[in-house]
N, CA and C atoms of all chains as a GROMACS GRO file, in nm:
protein
  636
    1MET      N    1   9.974   2.761  14.297
    1MET     CA    2  10.119   2.774  14.282
    1MET      C    3  10.178   2.816  14.416
    2ARG      N    4  10.286   2.754  14.451
    2ARG     CA    5  10.356   2.789  14.574
    2ARG      C    6  10.504   2.808  14.544
    3VAL      N    7  10.564   2.906  14.607
    3VAL     CA    8  10.708   2.924  14.594
    3VAL      C    9  10.769   2.877  14.726
    4THR      N   10  10.852   2.774  14.719
    4THR     CA   11  10.914   2.726  14.842
    4THR      C   12  11.061   2.763  14.841
    5VAL      N   13  11.108   2.802  14.957
    5VAL     CA   14  11.250   2.833  14.973
    5VAL      C   15  11.300   2.741  15.084
    6ALA      N   16  11.396   2.656  15.051
    6ALA     CA   17  11.447   2.558  15.146
    6ALA      C   18  11.331   2.482  15.212
    7ASP      N   19  11.237   2.435  15.127
    7ASP     CA   20  11.125   2.350  15.171
    7ASP      C   21  11.018   2.422  15.252
    8VAL      N   22  11.034   2.552  15.271
    8VAL     CA   23  10.933   2.628  15.343
    8VAL      C   24  10.853   2.709  15.239
    9ILE      N   25  10.722   2.711  15.255
    9ILE     CA   26  10.641   2.786  15.160
    9ILE      C   27  10.656   2.935  15.188
   10ALA      N   28  10.731   3.004  15.100
   10ALA     CA   29  10.754   3.147  15.117
   10ALA      C   30  10.633   3.225  15.067
   11ILE      N   31  10.578   3.181  14.956
   11ILE     CA   32  10.463   3.248  14.896
   11ILE      C   33  10.366   3.142  14.847
   12GLY      N   34  10.240   3.154  14.888
   12GLY     CA   35  10.138   3.062  14.842
   12GLY      C   36  10.005   3.136  14.841
   13PRO      N   37   9.899   3.065  14.805
   13PRO     CA   38   9.768   3.130  14.790
   13PRO      C   39   9.719   3.199  14.918
   14GLY      N   40   9.749   3.141  15.035
   14GLY     CA   41   9.702   3.200  15.161
   14GLY      C   42   9.765   3.336  15.186
   15LYS      N   43   9.898   3.344  15.168
   15LYS     CA   44   9.966   3.471  15.194
   15LYS      C   45   9.926   3.576  15.091
   16ILE      N   46   9.906   3.535  14.967
   16ILE     CA   47   9.866   3.632  14.864
   16ILE      C   48   9.726   3.687  14.895
   17SER      N   49   9.633   3.598  14.932
   17SER     CA   50   9.497   3.645  14.968
   17SER      C   51   9.503   3.740  15.086
   18LEU      N   52   9.589   3.708  15.184
   18LEU     CA   53   9.603   3.795  15.301
   18LEU      C   54   9.657   3.933  15.261
   19LEU      N   55   9.759   3.934  15.176
   19LEU     CA   56   9.813   4.063  15.128
   19LEU      C   57   9.705   4.145  15.060
   20GLU      N   58   9.625   4.080  14.976
   20GLU     CA   59   9.517   4.151  14.907
   20GLU      C   60   9.416   4.207  15.006
   21ALA      N   61   9.388   4.129  15.110
   21ALA     CA   62   9.292   4.175  15.212
   21ALA      C   63   9.349   4.293  15.290
   22ILE      N   64   9.479   4.290  15.320
   22ILE     CA   65   9.542   4.403  15.391
   22ILE      C   66   9.536   4.527  15.301
   23ARG      N   67   9.565   4.509  15.174
   23ARG     CA   68   9.556   4.622  15.079
   23ARG      C   69   9.413   4.679  15.077
   24ASP      N   70   9.313   4.589  15.078
   24ASP     CA   71   9.173   4.634  15.065
   24ASP      C   72   9.117   4.690  15.196
   25HIS      N   73   9.165   4.636  15.309
   25HIS     CA   74   9.105   4.675  15.437
   25HIS      C   75   9.191   4.770  15.519
   26GLY      N   76   9.318   4.782  15.484
   26GLY     CA   77   9.402   4.883  15.549
   26GLY      C   78   9.460   4.846  15.684
   27SER      N   79   9.433   4.725  15.732
   27SER     CA   80   9.498   4.683  15.856
   27SER      C   81   9.501   4.531  15.861
   28ILE      N   82   9.596   4.478  15.938
   28ILE     CA   83   9.606   4.332  15.953
   28ILE      C   84   9.482   4.280  16.023
   29SER      N   85   9.433   4.353  16.125
   29SER     CA   86   9.318   4.302  16.201
   29SER      C   87   9.192   4.298  16.115
   30ALA      N   88   9.169   4.403  16.035
   30ALA     CA   89   9.050   4.403  15.949
   30ALA      C   90   9.064   4.297  15.839
   31ALA      N   91   9.186   4.281  15.789
   31ALA     CA   92   9.210   4.178  15.686
   31ALA      C   93   9.183   4.040  15.743
   32ALA      N   94   9.234   4.015  15.865
   32ALA     CA   95   9.214   3.885  15.929
   32ALA      C   96   9.065   3.858  15.948
   33ARG      N   97   8.994   3.960  15.998
   33ARG     CA   98   8.849   3.946  16.019
   33ARG      C   99   8.779   3.910  15.889
   34SER      N  100   8.817   3.978  15.781
   34SER     CA  101   8.750   3.955  15.652
   34SER      C  102   8.776   3.813  15.601
   35MET      N  103   8.885   3.752  15.648
   35MET     CA  104   8.918   3.615  15.606
   35MET      C  105   8.881   3.512  15.713
   36GLN      N  106   8.816   3.557  15.818
   36GLN     CA  107   8.781   3.470  15.931
   36GLN      C  108   8.903   3.395  15.983
   37MET      N  109   9.010   3.473  15.997
   37MET     CA  110   9.138   3.420  16.044
   37MET      C  111   9.170   3.493  16.174
   38SER      N  112   9.240   3.429  16.265
   38SER     CA  113   9.275   3.499  16.388
   38SER      C  114   9.379   3.607  16.357
   39TYR      N  115   9.377   3.713  16.439
   39TYR     CA  116   9.476   3.819  16.422
   39TYR      C  117   9.616   3.760  16.435
   40ARG      N  118   9.631   3.670  16.533
   40ARG     CA  119   9.762   3.611  16.558
   40ARG      C  120   9.815   3.537  16.435
   41ARG      N  121   9.727   3.458  16.372
   41ARG     CA  122   9.769   3.382  16.254
   41ARG      C  123   9.806   3.477  16.140
   42ALA      N  124   9.725   3.579  16.120
   42ALA     CA  125   9.752   3.676  16.012
   42ALA      C  126   9.885   3.746  16.038
   43TRP      N  127   9.906   3.785  16.165
   43TRP     CA  128  10.028   3.856  16.200
   43TRP      C  129  10.151   3.767  16.175
   44LEU      N  130  10.140   3.639  16.212
   44LEU     CA  131  10.251   3.546  16.191
   44LEU      C  132  10.279   3.526  16.041
   45LEU      N  133  10.174   3.517  15.961
   45LEU     CA  134  10.193   3.500  15.816
   45LEU      C  135  10.263   3.623  15.757
   46VAL      N  136  10.224   3.741  15.807
   46VAL     CA  137  10.289   3.864  15.759
   46VAL      C  138  10.437   3.865  15.800
   47GLN      N  139  10.466   3.823  15.924
   47GLN     CA  140  10.606   3.818  15.969
   47GLN      C  141  10.688   3.723  15.882
   48ASP      N  142  10.629   3.605  15.855
   48ASP     CA  143  10.692   3.505  15.768
   48ASP      C  144  10.724   3.562  15.631
   49LEU      N  145  10.622   3.626  15.574
   49LEU     CA  146  10.638   3.679  15.438
   49LEU      C  147  10.743   3.790  15.437
   50ASN      N  148  10.732   3.882  15.532
   50ASN     CA  149  10.830   3.992  15.536
   50ASN      C  150  10.972   3.937  15.553
   51ALA      N  151  10.985   3.832  15.635
   51ALA     CA  152  11.118   3.774  15.659
   51ALA      C  153  11.172   3.706  15.533
   52ALA      N  154  11.081   3.657  15.448
   52ALA     CA  155  11.125   3.587  15.326
   52ALA      C  156  11.166   3.684  15.216
   53MET      N  157  11.127   3.811  15.233
   53MET     CA  158  11.152   3.908  15.126
   53MET      C  159  11.275   3.995  15.152
   54ARG      N  160  11.336   4.043  15.045
   54ARG     CA  161  11.450   4.134  15.059
   54ARG      C  162  11.408   4.262  15.128
   55SER      N  163  11.287   4.305  15.095
   55SER     CA  164  11.232   4.429  15.149
   55SER      C  165  11.088   4.397  15.187
   56PRO      N  166  11.039   4.444  15.303
   56PRO     CA  167  10.908   4.398  15.350
   56PRO      C  168  10.793   4.424  15.254
   57ALA      N  169  10.692   4.337  15.260
   57ALA     CA  170  10.573   4.350  15.176
   57ALA      C  171  10.472   4.446  15.235
   58VAL      N  172  10.469   4.453  15.368
   58VAL     CA  173  10.377   4.546  15.434
   58VAL      C  174  10.451   4.618  15.546
   59VAL      N  175  10.406   4.740  15.575
   59VAL     CA  176  10.461   4.814  15.689
   59VAL      C  177  10.346   4.874  15.770
   60SER      N  178  10.368   4.878  15.900
   60SER     CA  179  10.269   4.942  15.986
   60SER      C  180  10.287   5.093  15.975
   61GLU      N  181  10.176   5.162  15.968
   61GLU     CA  182  10.184   5.308  15.956
   61GLU      C  183  10.227   5.372  16.088
   62HIS      N  184  10.207   5.298  16.198
   62HIS     CA  185  10.240   5.354  16.328
   62HIS      C  186  10.368   5.296  16.385
   63GLY      N  187  10.428   5.203  16.312
   63GLY     CA  188  10.547   5.136  16.363
   63GLY      C  189  10.510   5.039  16.472
   64GLY      N  190  10.604   4.956  16.510
   64GLY     CA  191  10.581   4.862  16.619
   64GLY      C  192  10.472   4.761  16.586
   65GLU      N  193  10.417   4.704  16.689
   65GLU     CA  194  10.321   4.597  16.668
   65GLU      C  195  10.177   4.641  16.696
   66ALA      N  196  10.155   4.770  16.704
   66ALA     CA  197  10.019   4.821  16.728
   66ALA      C  198   9.926   4.770  16.618
   67ARG      N  199   9.800   4.750  16.653
   67ARG     CA  200   9.705   4.701  16.554
   67ARG      C  201   9.650   4.817  16.470
   68GLY      N  202   9.737   4.910  16.438
   68GLY     CA  203   9.695   5.027  16.362
   68GLY      C  204   9.695   4.997  16.214
   69GLY      N  205   9.696   5.102  16.134
   69GLY     CA  206   9.693   5.085  15.990
   69GLY      C  207   9.817   5.016  15.937
   70THR      N  208   9.800   4.934  15.838
   70THR     CA  209   9.911   4.864  15.776
   70THR      C  210   9.896   4.880  15.625
   71VAL      N  211  10.003   4.919  15.560
   71VAL     CA  212   9.994   4.940  15.415
   71VAL      C  213  10.094   4.852  15.342
   72LEU      N  214  10.061   4.822  15.217
   72LEU     CA  215  10.153   4.746  15.134
   72LEU      C  216  10.262   4.839  15.082
   73THR      N  217  10.383   4.786  15.077
   73THR     CA  218  10.493   4.858  15.011
   73THR      C  219  10.482   4.830  14.861
   74LYS      N  220  10.567   4.897  14.782
   74LYS     CA  221  10.561   4.868  14.639
   74LYS      C  222  10.605   4.723  14.611
   75GLU      N  223  10.691   4.670  14.698
   75GLU     CA  224  10.730   4.530  14.682
   75GLU      C  225  10.612   4.437  14.712
   76GLY      N  226  10.530   4.474  14.810
   76GLY     CA  227  10.411   4.395  14.842
   76GLY      C  228  10.312   4.396  14.725
   77GLU      N  229  10.293   4.513  14.666
   77GLU     CA  230  10.205   4.523  14.548
   77GLU      C  231  10.261   4.438  14.434
   78ALA      N  232  10.395   4.443  14.419
   78ALA     CA  233  10.458   4.369  14.309
   78ALA      C  234  10.443   4.218  14.328
   79VAL      N  235  10.450   4.171  14.453
   79VAL     CA  236  10.435   4.028  14.481
   79VAL      C  237  10.295   3.980  14.438
   80ILE      N  238  10.192   4.058  14.477
   80ILE     CA  239  10.054   4.022  14.438
   80ILE      C  240  10.042   4.020  14.285
   81ASP      N  241  10.089   4.128  14.224
   81ASP     CA  242  10.075   4.142  14.080
   81ASP      C  243  10.143   4.027  14.006
   82LEU      N  244  10.268   3.996  14.045
   82LEU     CA  245  10.342   3.890  13.977
   82LEU      C  246  10.276   3.754  14.001
   83TYR      N  247  10.235   3.729  14.124
   83TYR     CA  248  10.172   3.600  14.157
   83TYR      C  249  10.045   3.580  14.074
   84ARG      N  250   9.960   3.682  14.068
   84ARG     CA  251   9.835   3.670  13.993
   84ARG      C  252   9.860   3.658  13.843
   85ARG      N  253   9.964   3.730  13.795
   85ARG     CA  254   9.998   3.717  13.652
   85ARG      C  255  10.048   3.576  13.621
   86ILE      N  256  10.133   3.523  13.709
   86ILE     CA  257  10.185   3.387  13.686
   86ILE      C  258  10.069   3.287  13.683
   87GLU      N  259   9.978   3.298  13.779
   87GLU     CA  260   9.861   3.209  13.780
   87GLU      C  261   9.784   3.214  13.649
   88SER      N  262   9.760   3.337  13.600
   88SER     CA  263   9.674   3.345  13.483
   88SER      C  264   9.747   3.305  13.356
   89ILE      N  265   9.875   3.338  13.346
   89ILE     CA  266   9.953   3.294  13.228
   89ILE      C  267   9.961   3.141  13.227
   90ALA      N  268   9.990   3.084  13.344
   90ALA     CA  269  10.004   2.939  13.353
   90ALA      C  270   9.872   2.869  13.321
   91ALA      N  271   9.762   2.923  13.373
   91ALA     CA  272   9.631   2.860  13.348
   91ALA      C  273   9.600   2.860  13.199
   92ARG      N  274   9.634   2.972  13.130
   92ARG     CA  275   9.609   2.978  12.986
   92ARG      C  276   9.703   2.883  12.910
   93ALA      N  277   9.832   2.886  12.947
   93ALA     CA  278   9.931   2.807  12.872
   93ALA      C  279   9.906   2.657  12.888
   94CYS      N  280   9.850   2.617  13.003
   94CYS     CA  281   9.835   2.474  13.034
   94CYS      C  282   9.690   2.430  13.033
   95ALA      N  283   9.603   2.509  12.970
   95ALA     CA  284   9.459   2.482  12.982
   95ALA      C  285   9.422   2.338  12.945
   96SER      N  286   9.476   2.287  12.836
   96SER     CA  287   9.430   2.155  12.794
   96SER      C  288   9.487   2.046  12.885
   97GLU      N  289   9.611   2.064  12.932
   97GLU     CA  290   9.669   1.965  13.024
   97GLU      C  291   9.596   1.967  13.159
   98ILE      N  292   9.559   2.087  13.205
   98ILE     CA  293   9.487   2.096  13.333
   98ILE      C  294   9.351   2.029  13.319
   99GLU      N  295   9.286   2.050  13.205
   99GLU     CA  296   9.157   1.986  13.182
   99GLU      C  297   9.172   1.832  13.184
  100SER      N  298   9.275   1.783  13.117
  100SER     CA  299   9.297   1.637  13.115
  100SER      C  300   9.325   1.584  13.255
  101LEU      N  301   9.402   1.661  13.334
  101LEU     CA  302   9.433   1.617  13.470
  101LEU      C  303   9.305   1.613  13.554
  102LEU      N  304   9.224   1.717  13.542
  102LEU     CA  305   9.100   1.721  13.621
  102LEU      C  306   9.004   1.609  13.580
  103GLU      N  307   9.012   1.570  13.453
  103GLU     CA  308   8.924   1.460  13.409
  103GLU      C  309   8.960   1.327  13.476
  104LEU      N  310   9.083   1.316  13.523
  104LEU     CA  311   9.124   1.193  13.592
  104LEU      C  312   9.076   1.190  13.737
  105LEU      N  313   9.034   1.308  13.784
  105LEU     CA  314   8.992   1.318  13.925
  105LEU      C  315   8.840   1.309  13.940
  106ASN      N  316   8.798   1.275  14.058
  106ASN     CA  317   8.654   1.271  14.089
  106ASN      C  318   8.593   1.411  14.084
  107MET      N  319  10.301   2.344  14.205
  107MET     CA  320  10.160   2.344  14.163
  107MET      C  321  10.084   2.240  14.244
  108ARG      N  322   9.968   2.280  14.291
  108ARG     CA  323   9.884   2.188  14.366
  108ARG      C  324   9.744   2.193  14.309
  109VAL      N  325   9.680   2.078  14.303
  109VAL     CA  326   9.540   2.073  14.262
  109VAL      C  327   9.459   2.047  14.388
  110THR      N  328   9.375   2.142  14.426
  110THR     CA  329   9.294   2.121  14.545
  110THR      C  330   9.151   2.095  14.504
  111VAL      N  331   9.088   2.002  14.574
  111VAL     CA  332   8.948   1.971  14.550
  111VAL      C  333   8.879   1.992  14.685
  112ALA      N  334   8.784   2.087  14.688
  112ALA     CA  335   8.716   2.121  14.813
  112ALA      C  336   8.819   2.150  14.924
  113ASP      N  337   8.921   2.231  14.889
  113ASP     CA  338   9.024   2.276  14.984
  113ASP      C  339   9.120   2.168  15.031
  114VAL      N  340   9.107   2.048  14.977
  114VAL     CA  341   9.201   1.943  15.013
  114VAL      C  342   9.298   1.926  14.895
  115ILE      N  343   9.425   1.910  14.929
  115ILE     CA  344   9.522   1.892  14.821
  115ILE      C  345   9.509   1.751  14.764
  116ALA      N  346   9.452   1.743  14.644
  116ALA     CA  347   9.435   1.612  14.580
  116ALA      C  348   9.565   1.568  14.515
  117ILE      N  349   9.632   1.662  14.452
  117ILE     CA  350   9.758   1.631  14.384
  117ILE      C  351   9.856   1.743  14.411
  118GLY      N  352   9.973   1.708  14.457
  118GLY     CA  353  10.078   1.806  14.481
  118GLY      C  354  10.212   1.740  14.459
  119PRO      N  355  10.318   1.815  14.482
  119PRO     CA  356  10.452   1.762  14.453
  119PRO      C  357  10.486   1.635  14.531
  120GLY      N  358  10.437   1.624  14.656
  120GLY     CA  359  10.469   1.507  14.737
  120GLY      C  360  10.409   1.380  14.678
  121LYS      N  361  10.282   1.387  14.641
  121LYS     CA  362  10.218   1.268  14.585
  121LYS      C  363  10.276   1.231  14.449
  122ILE      N  364  10.311   1.331  14.371
  122ILE     CA  365  10.369   1.300  14.240
  122ILE      C  366  10.506   1.234  14.257
  123SER      N  367  10.588   1.285  14.348
  123SER     CA  368  10.719   1.222  14.371
  123SER      C  369  10.702   1.080  14.422
  124LEU      N  370  10.602   1.058  14.507
  124LEU     CA  371  10.576   0.923  14.558
  124LEU      C  372  10.534   0.830  14.445
  125LEU      N  373  10.445   0.877  14.359
  125LEU     CA  374  10.403   0.794  14.243
  125LEU      C  375  10.524   0.757  14.158
  126GLU      N  376  10.612   0.854  14.134
  126GLU     CA  377  10.732   0.826  14.054
  126GLU      C  378  10.820   0.722  14.123
  127ALA      N  379  10.829   0.732  14.255
  127ALA     CA  380  10.912   0.637  14.330
  127ALA      C  381  10.849   0.497  14.326
  128ILE      N  382  10.717   0.490  14.334
  128ILE     CA  383  10.650   0.359  14.324
  128ILE      C  384  10.674   0.299  14.185
  129ARG      N  385  10.663   0.384  14.084
  129ARG     CA  386  10.690   0.337  13.947
  129ARG      C  387  10.834   0.285  13.936
  130ASP      N  388  10.929   0.357  13.997
  130ASP     CA  389  11.070   0.320  13.983
  130ASP      C  390  11.110   0.202  14.070
  131HIS      N  391  11.045   0.187  14.186
  131HIS     CA  392  11.088   0.086  14.283
  131HIS      C  393  10.996  -0.036  14.289
  132GLY      N  394  10.874  -0.022  14.237
  132GLY     CA  395  10.787  -0.139  14.226
  132GLY      C  396  10.708  -0.176  14.350
  133SER      N  397  10.724  -0.098  14.457
  133SER     CA  398  10.640  -0.124  14.575
  133SER      C  399  10.630   0.002  14.658
  134ILE      N  400  10.523   0.007  14.738
  134ILE     CA  401  10.506   0.124  14.824
  134ILE      C  402  10.617   0.128  14.928
  135SER      N  403  10.653   0.010  14.983
  135SER     CA  404  10.753   0.011  15.090
  135SER      C  405  10.891   0.055  15.037
  136ALA      N  406  10.929   0.006  14.919
  136ALA     CA  407  11.059   0.046  14.863
  136ALA      C  408  11.056   0.195  14.825
  137ALA      N  409  10.941   0.240  14.773
  137ALA     CA  410  10.928   0.382  14.737
  137ALA      C  411  10.940   0.469  14.861
  138ALA      N  412  10.871   0.428  14.970
  138ALA     CA  413  10.876   0.504  15.095
  138ALA      C  414  11.021   0.512  15.144
  139ARG      N  415  11.089   0.396  15.143
  139ARG     CA  416  11.228   0.392  15.189
  139ARG      C  417  11.314   0.488  15.108
  140SER      N  418  11.295   0.488  14.977
  140SER     CA  419  11.378   0.573  14.889
  140SER      C  420  11.354   0.721  14.918
  141MET      N  421  11.236   0.752  14.974
  141MET     CA  422  11.205   0.892  15.005
  141MET      C  423  11.221   0.922  15.153
  142GLN      N  424  11.275   0.827  15.228
  142GLN     CA  425  11.289   0.841  15.374
  142GLN      C  426  11.157   0.881  15.439
  143MET      N  427  11.053   0.811  15.396
  143MET     CA  428  10.918   0.837  15.446
  143MET      C  429  10.871   0.707  15.512
  144SER      N  430  10.786   0.716  15.613
  144SER     CA  431  10.736   0.593  15.674
  144SER      C  432  10.643   0.522  15.576
  145TYR      N  433  10.638   0.387  15.590
  145TYR     CA  434  10.547   0.310  15.506
  145TYR      C  435  10.405   0.358  15.528
  146ARG      N  436  10.371   0.384  15.655
  146ARG     CA  437  10.236   0.427  15.688
  146ARG      C  438  10.198   0.557  15.616
  147ARG      N  439  10.291   0.654  15.616
  147ARG     CA  440  10.261   0.782  15.551
  147ARG      C  441  10.244   0.762  15.400
  148ALA      N  442  10.333   0.682  15.341
  148ALA     CA  443  10.325   0.657  15.197
  148ALA      C  444  10.193   0.588  15.163
  149TRP      N  445  10.156   0.490  15.246
  149TRP     CA  446  10.033   0.416  15.221
  149TRP      C  447   9.912   0.509  15.229
  150LEU      N  448   9.912   0.598  15.329
  150LEU     CA  449   9.801   0.692  15.344
  150LEU      C  450   9.793   0.789  15.224
  151LEU      N  451   9.909   0.834  15.177
  151LEU     CA  452   9.909   0.924  15.061
  151LEU      C  453   9.852   0.854  14.938
  152VAL      N  454   9.889   0.727  14.923
  152VAL     CA  455   9.837   0.649  14.809
  152VAL      C  456   9.685   0.632  14.821
  153GLN      N  457   9.637   0.603  14.943
  153GLN     CA  458   9.492   0.589  14.963
  153GLN      C  459   9.420   0.719  14.928
  154ASP      N  460   9.475   0.830  14.977
  154ASP     CA  461   9.421   0.964  14.947
  154ASP      C  462   9.411   0.987  14.797
  155LEU      N  463   9.523   0.960  14.731
  155LEU     CA  464   9.529   0.987  14.587
  155LEU      C  465   9.430   0.897  14.513
  156ASN      N  466   9.431   0.769  14.545
  156ASN     CA  467   9.338   0.677  14.478
  156ASN      C  468   9.193   0.720  14.500
  157ALA      N  469   9.165   0.767  14.622
  157ALA     CA  470   9.027   0.808  14.653
  157ALA      C  471   8.988   0.934  14.575
  158ALA      N  472   9.088   1.017  14.544
  158ALA     CA  473   9.059   1.142  14.472
  158ALA      C  474   9.038   1.118  14.322
  159MET      N  475   9.078   0.998  14.276
  159MET     CA  476   9.074   0.973  14.132
  159MET      C  477   8.952   0.889  14.091
  160ARG      N  478   8.910   0.909  13.968
  160ARG     CA  479   8.799   0.828  13.916
  160ARG      C  480   8.837   0.682  13.911
  161SER      N  481   8.962   0.659  13.878
  161SER     CA  482   9.013   0.523  13.865
  161SER      C  483   9.150   0.525  13.934
  162PRO      N  484   9.183   0.424  14.014
  162PRO     CA  485   9.304   0.433  14.097
  162PRO      C  486   9.433   0.457  14.019
  163ALA      N  487   9.528   0.524  14.085
  163ALA     CA  488   9.658   0.553  14.023
  163ALA      C  489   9.754   0.436  14.037
  164VAL      N  490   9.739   0.360  14.146
  164VAL     CA  491   9.826   0.243  14.166
  164VAL      C  492   9.740   0.126  14.213
  165VAL      N  493   9.786   0.007  14.179
  165VAL     CA  494   9.718  -0.114  14.227
  165VAL      C  495   9.822  -0.211  14.279
  166SER      N  496   9.783  -0.283  14.383
  166SER     CA  497   9.870  -0.386  14.436
  166SER      C  498   9.861  -0.507  14.345
  167GLU      N  499   9.975  -0.565  14.316
  167GLU     CA  500   9.974  -0.683  14.229
  167GLU      C  501   9.917  -0.804  14.299
  168HIS      N  502   9.918  -0.800  14.432
  168HIS     CA  503   9.870  -0.916  14.506
  168HIS      C  504   9.732  -0.893  14.566
  169GLY      N  505   9.680  -0.774  14.548
  169GLY     CA  506   9.551  -0.743  14.610
  169GLY      C  507   9.570  -0.720  14.758
  170GLY      N  508   9.468  -0.664  14.821
  170GLY     CA  509   9.472  -0.643  14.966
  170GLY      C  510   9.579  -0.543  15.004
  171GLU      N  511   9.620  -0.551  15.129
  171GLU     CA  512   9.712  -0.451  15.182
  171GLU      C  513   9.852  -0.507  15.202
  172ALA      N  514   9.877  -0.619  15.141
  172ALA     CA  515  10.010  -0.680  15.153
  172ALA      C  516  10.115  -0.582  15.103
  173ARG      N  517  10.234  -0.591  15.161
  173ARG     CA  518  10.341  -0.501  15.118
  173ARG      C  519  10.410  -0.558  14.995
  174GLY      N  520  10.334  -0.615  14.907
  174GLY     CA  521  10.391  -0.676  14.788
  174GLY      C  522  10.409  -0.573  14.679
  175GLY      N  523  10.426  -0.620  14.557
  175GLY     CA  524  10.447  -0.530  14.445
  175GLY      C  525  10.327  -0.442  14.420
  176THR      N  526  10.356  -0.319  14.383
  176THR     CA  527  10.252  -0.222  14.352
  176THR      C  528  10.289  -0.158  14.219
  177VAL      N  529  10.194  -0.152  14.129
  177VAL     CA  530  10.224  -0.094  13.997
  177VAL      C  531  10.130   0.022  13.968
  178LEU      N  532  10.181   0.112  13.883
  178LEU     CA  533  10.098   0.223  13.839
  178LEU      C  534  10.002   0.175  13.731
  179THR      N  535   9.881   0.226  13.737
  179THR     CA  536   9.785   0.204  13.629
  179THR      C  537   9.816   0.305  13.518
  180LYS      N  538   9.745   0.293  13.406
  180LYS     CA  539   9.769   0.394  13.301
  180LYS      C  540   9.723   0.532  13.348
  181GLU      N  541   9.624   0.537  13.435
  181GLU     CA  542   9.580   0.665  13.491
  181GLU      C  543   9.689   0.723  13.582
  182GLY      N  544   9.757   0.637  13.657
  182GLY     CA  545   9.867   0.682  13.742
  182GLY      C  546   9.981   0.740  13.658
  183GLU      N  547  10.014   0.670  13.549
  183GLU     CA  548  10.117   0.722  13.457
  183GLU      C  549  10.074   0.855  13.397
  184ALA      N  550   9.944   0.865  13.364
  184ALA     CA  551   9.893   0.988  13.302
  184ALA      C  552   9.900   1.106  13.399
  185VAL      N  553   9.872   1.079  13.527
  185VAL     CA  554   9.878   1.186  13.627
  185VAL      C  555  10.021   1.243  13.636
  186ILE      N  556  10.120   1.154  13.643
  186ILE     CA  557  10.260   1.199  13.649
  186ILE      C  558  10.293   1.281  13.524
  187ASP      N  559  10.260   1.224  13.409
  187ASP     CA  560  10.294   1.287  13.282
  187ASP      C  561  10.232   1.426  13.271
  188LEU      N  562  10.103   1.436  13.301
  188LEU     CA  563  10.034   1.565  13.291
  188LEU      C  564  10.090   1.665  13.392
  189TYR      N  565  10.112   1.619  13.515
  189TYR     CA  566  10.164   1.708  13.618
  189TYR      C  567  10.300   1.766  13.578
  190ARG      N  568  10.389   1.679  13.530
  190ARG     CA  569  10.524   1.726  13.493
  190ARG      C  570  10.517   1.815  13.368
  191ARG      N  571  10.426   1.784  13.275
  191ARG     CA  572  10.411   1.871  13.158
  191ARG      C  573  10.359   2.008  13.198
  192ILE      N  574  10.260   2.011  13.288
  192ILE     CA  575  10.206   2.140  13.333
  192ILE      C  576  10.316   2.223  13.400
  193GLU      N  577  10.394   2.157  13.485
  193GLU     CA  578  10.505   2.228  13.550
  193GLU      C  579  10.599   2.290  13.448
  194SER      N  580  10.635   2.212  13.346
  194SER     CA  581  10.738   2.262  13.255
  194SER      C  582  10.682   2.366  13.158
  195ILE      N  583  10.557   2.348  13.114
  195ILE     CA  584  10.494   2.450  13.028
  195ILE      C  585  10.480   2.580  13.106
  196ALA      N  586  10.433   2.569  13.231
  196ALA     CA  587  10.411   2.689  13.313
  196ALA      C  588  10.544   2.759  13.341
  197ALA      N  589  10.648   2.682  13.371
  197ALA     CA  590  10.778   2.743  13.401
  197ALA      C  591  10.830   2.820  13.280
  198ARG      N  592  10.808   2.763  13.161
  198ARG     CA  593  10.854   2.832  13.040
  198ARG      C  594  10.769   2.956  13.013
  199ALA      N  595  10.636   2.941  13.023
  199ALA     CA  596  10.546   3.051  12.989
  199ALA      C  597  10.562   3.170  13.084
  200CYS      N  598  10.601   3.141  13.208
  200CYS     CA  599  10.606   3.246  13.311
  200CYS      C  600  10.749   3.277  13.354
  201ALA      N  601  10.846   3.241  13.272
  201ALA     CA  602  10.986   3.250  13.315
  201ALA      C  603  11.023   3.389  13.365
  202SER      N  604  10.983   3.494  13.293
  202SER     CA  605  11.029   3.627  13.333
  202SER      C  606  10.956   3.673  13.460
  203GLU      N  607  10.826   3.638  13.473
  203GLU     CA  608  10.752   3.676  13.594
  203GLU      C  609  10.807   3.601  13.716
  204ILE      N  610  10.841   3.471  13.697
  204ILE     CA  611  10.895   3.393  13.808
  204ILE      C  612  11.029   3.452  13.852
  205GLU      N  613  11.110   3.492  13.753
  205GLU     CA  614  11.240   3.552  13.786
  205GLU      C  615  11.218   3.681  13.866
  206SER      N  616  11.124   3.764  13.822
  206SER     CA  617  11.096   3.889  13.894
  206SER      C  618  11.048   3.862  14.037
  207LEU      N  619  10.962   3.758  14.050
  207LEU     CA  620  10.911   3.725  14.183
  207LEU      C  621  11.026   3.678  14.273
  208LEU      N  622  11.111   3.593  14.219
  208LEU     CA  623  11.223   3.543  14.301
  208LEU      C  624  11.319   3.655  14.339
  209GLU      N  625  11.330   3.756  14.253
  209GLU     CA  626  11.418   3.869  14.285
  209GLU      C  627  11.369   3.949  14.407
  210LEU      N  628  11.240   3.938  14.436
  210LEU     CA  629  11.186   4.009  14.552
  210LEU      C  630  11.212   3.933  14.682
  211LEU      N  631  11.253   3.805  14.666
  211LEU     CA  632  11.275   3.721  14.785
  211LEU      C  633  11.422   3.715  14.823
  212ASN      N  634  11.445   3.680  14.948
  212ASN     CA  635  11.583   3.661  14.996
  212ASN      C  636  11.650   3.542  14.929
   0.00000   0.00000   0.00000
């Protein structure tokens, strides 16, 4: 599932996984490492996501762009929670249609 | 909603819209034009989609790569139908969560 705003992917599986990794690892750099993603790419995804939100999803504990600790805000936690709930509700509600669709694929 | 197979997007909104345009316009070139997409890009998307399916979604009425008429197979119709049903079932089942998620965004 992806949420697009004006044709740009505001929220998708990559950003959600990154948020979860930041929550679990406590910094953008450790999260990036755990996902085998460059720090630069992770940082840009976080900037994108924060810019798409009314209130940022993550904040640096030290302020600025230092590679210090980064924590999720309550809005960041809410984004993960809602996204994962939507995925699981949708998967349950559409189970038979998804199965039929997958049967058409290799 | 996107269906990925081995990290490649097998089915997503772009391919479904293209299939609908081919169904409505009767050829890949007319479908591409209606979507302001190059013929080459539309043709590549169709090849991708056909390759991802057990049985092709569209077939050329003239065979080969001629820019002649192209029609959807019953599998192609089924892919559109299932995809649109999944979208609408999921949107209904997750309406309140989707609303909450959108409220967090700008």
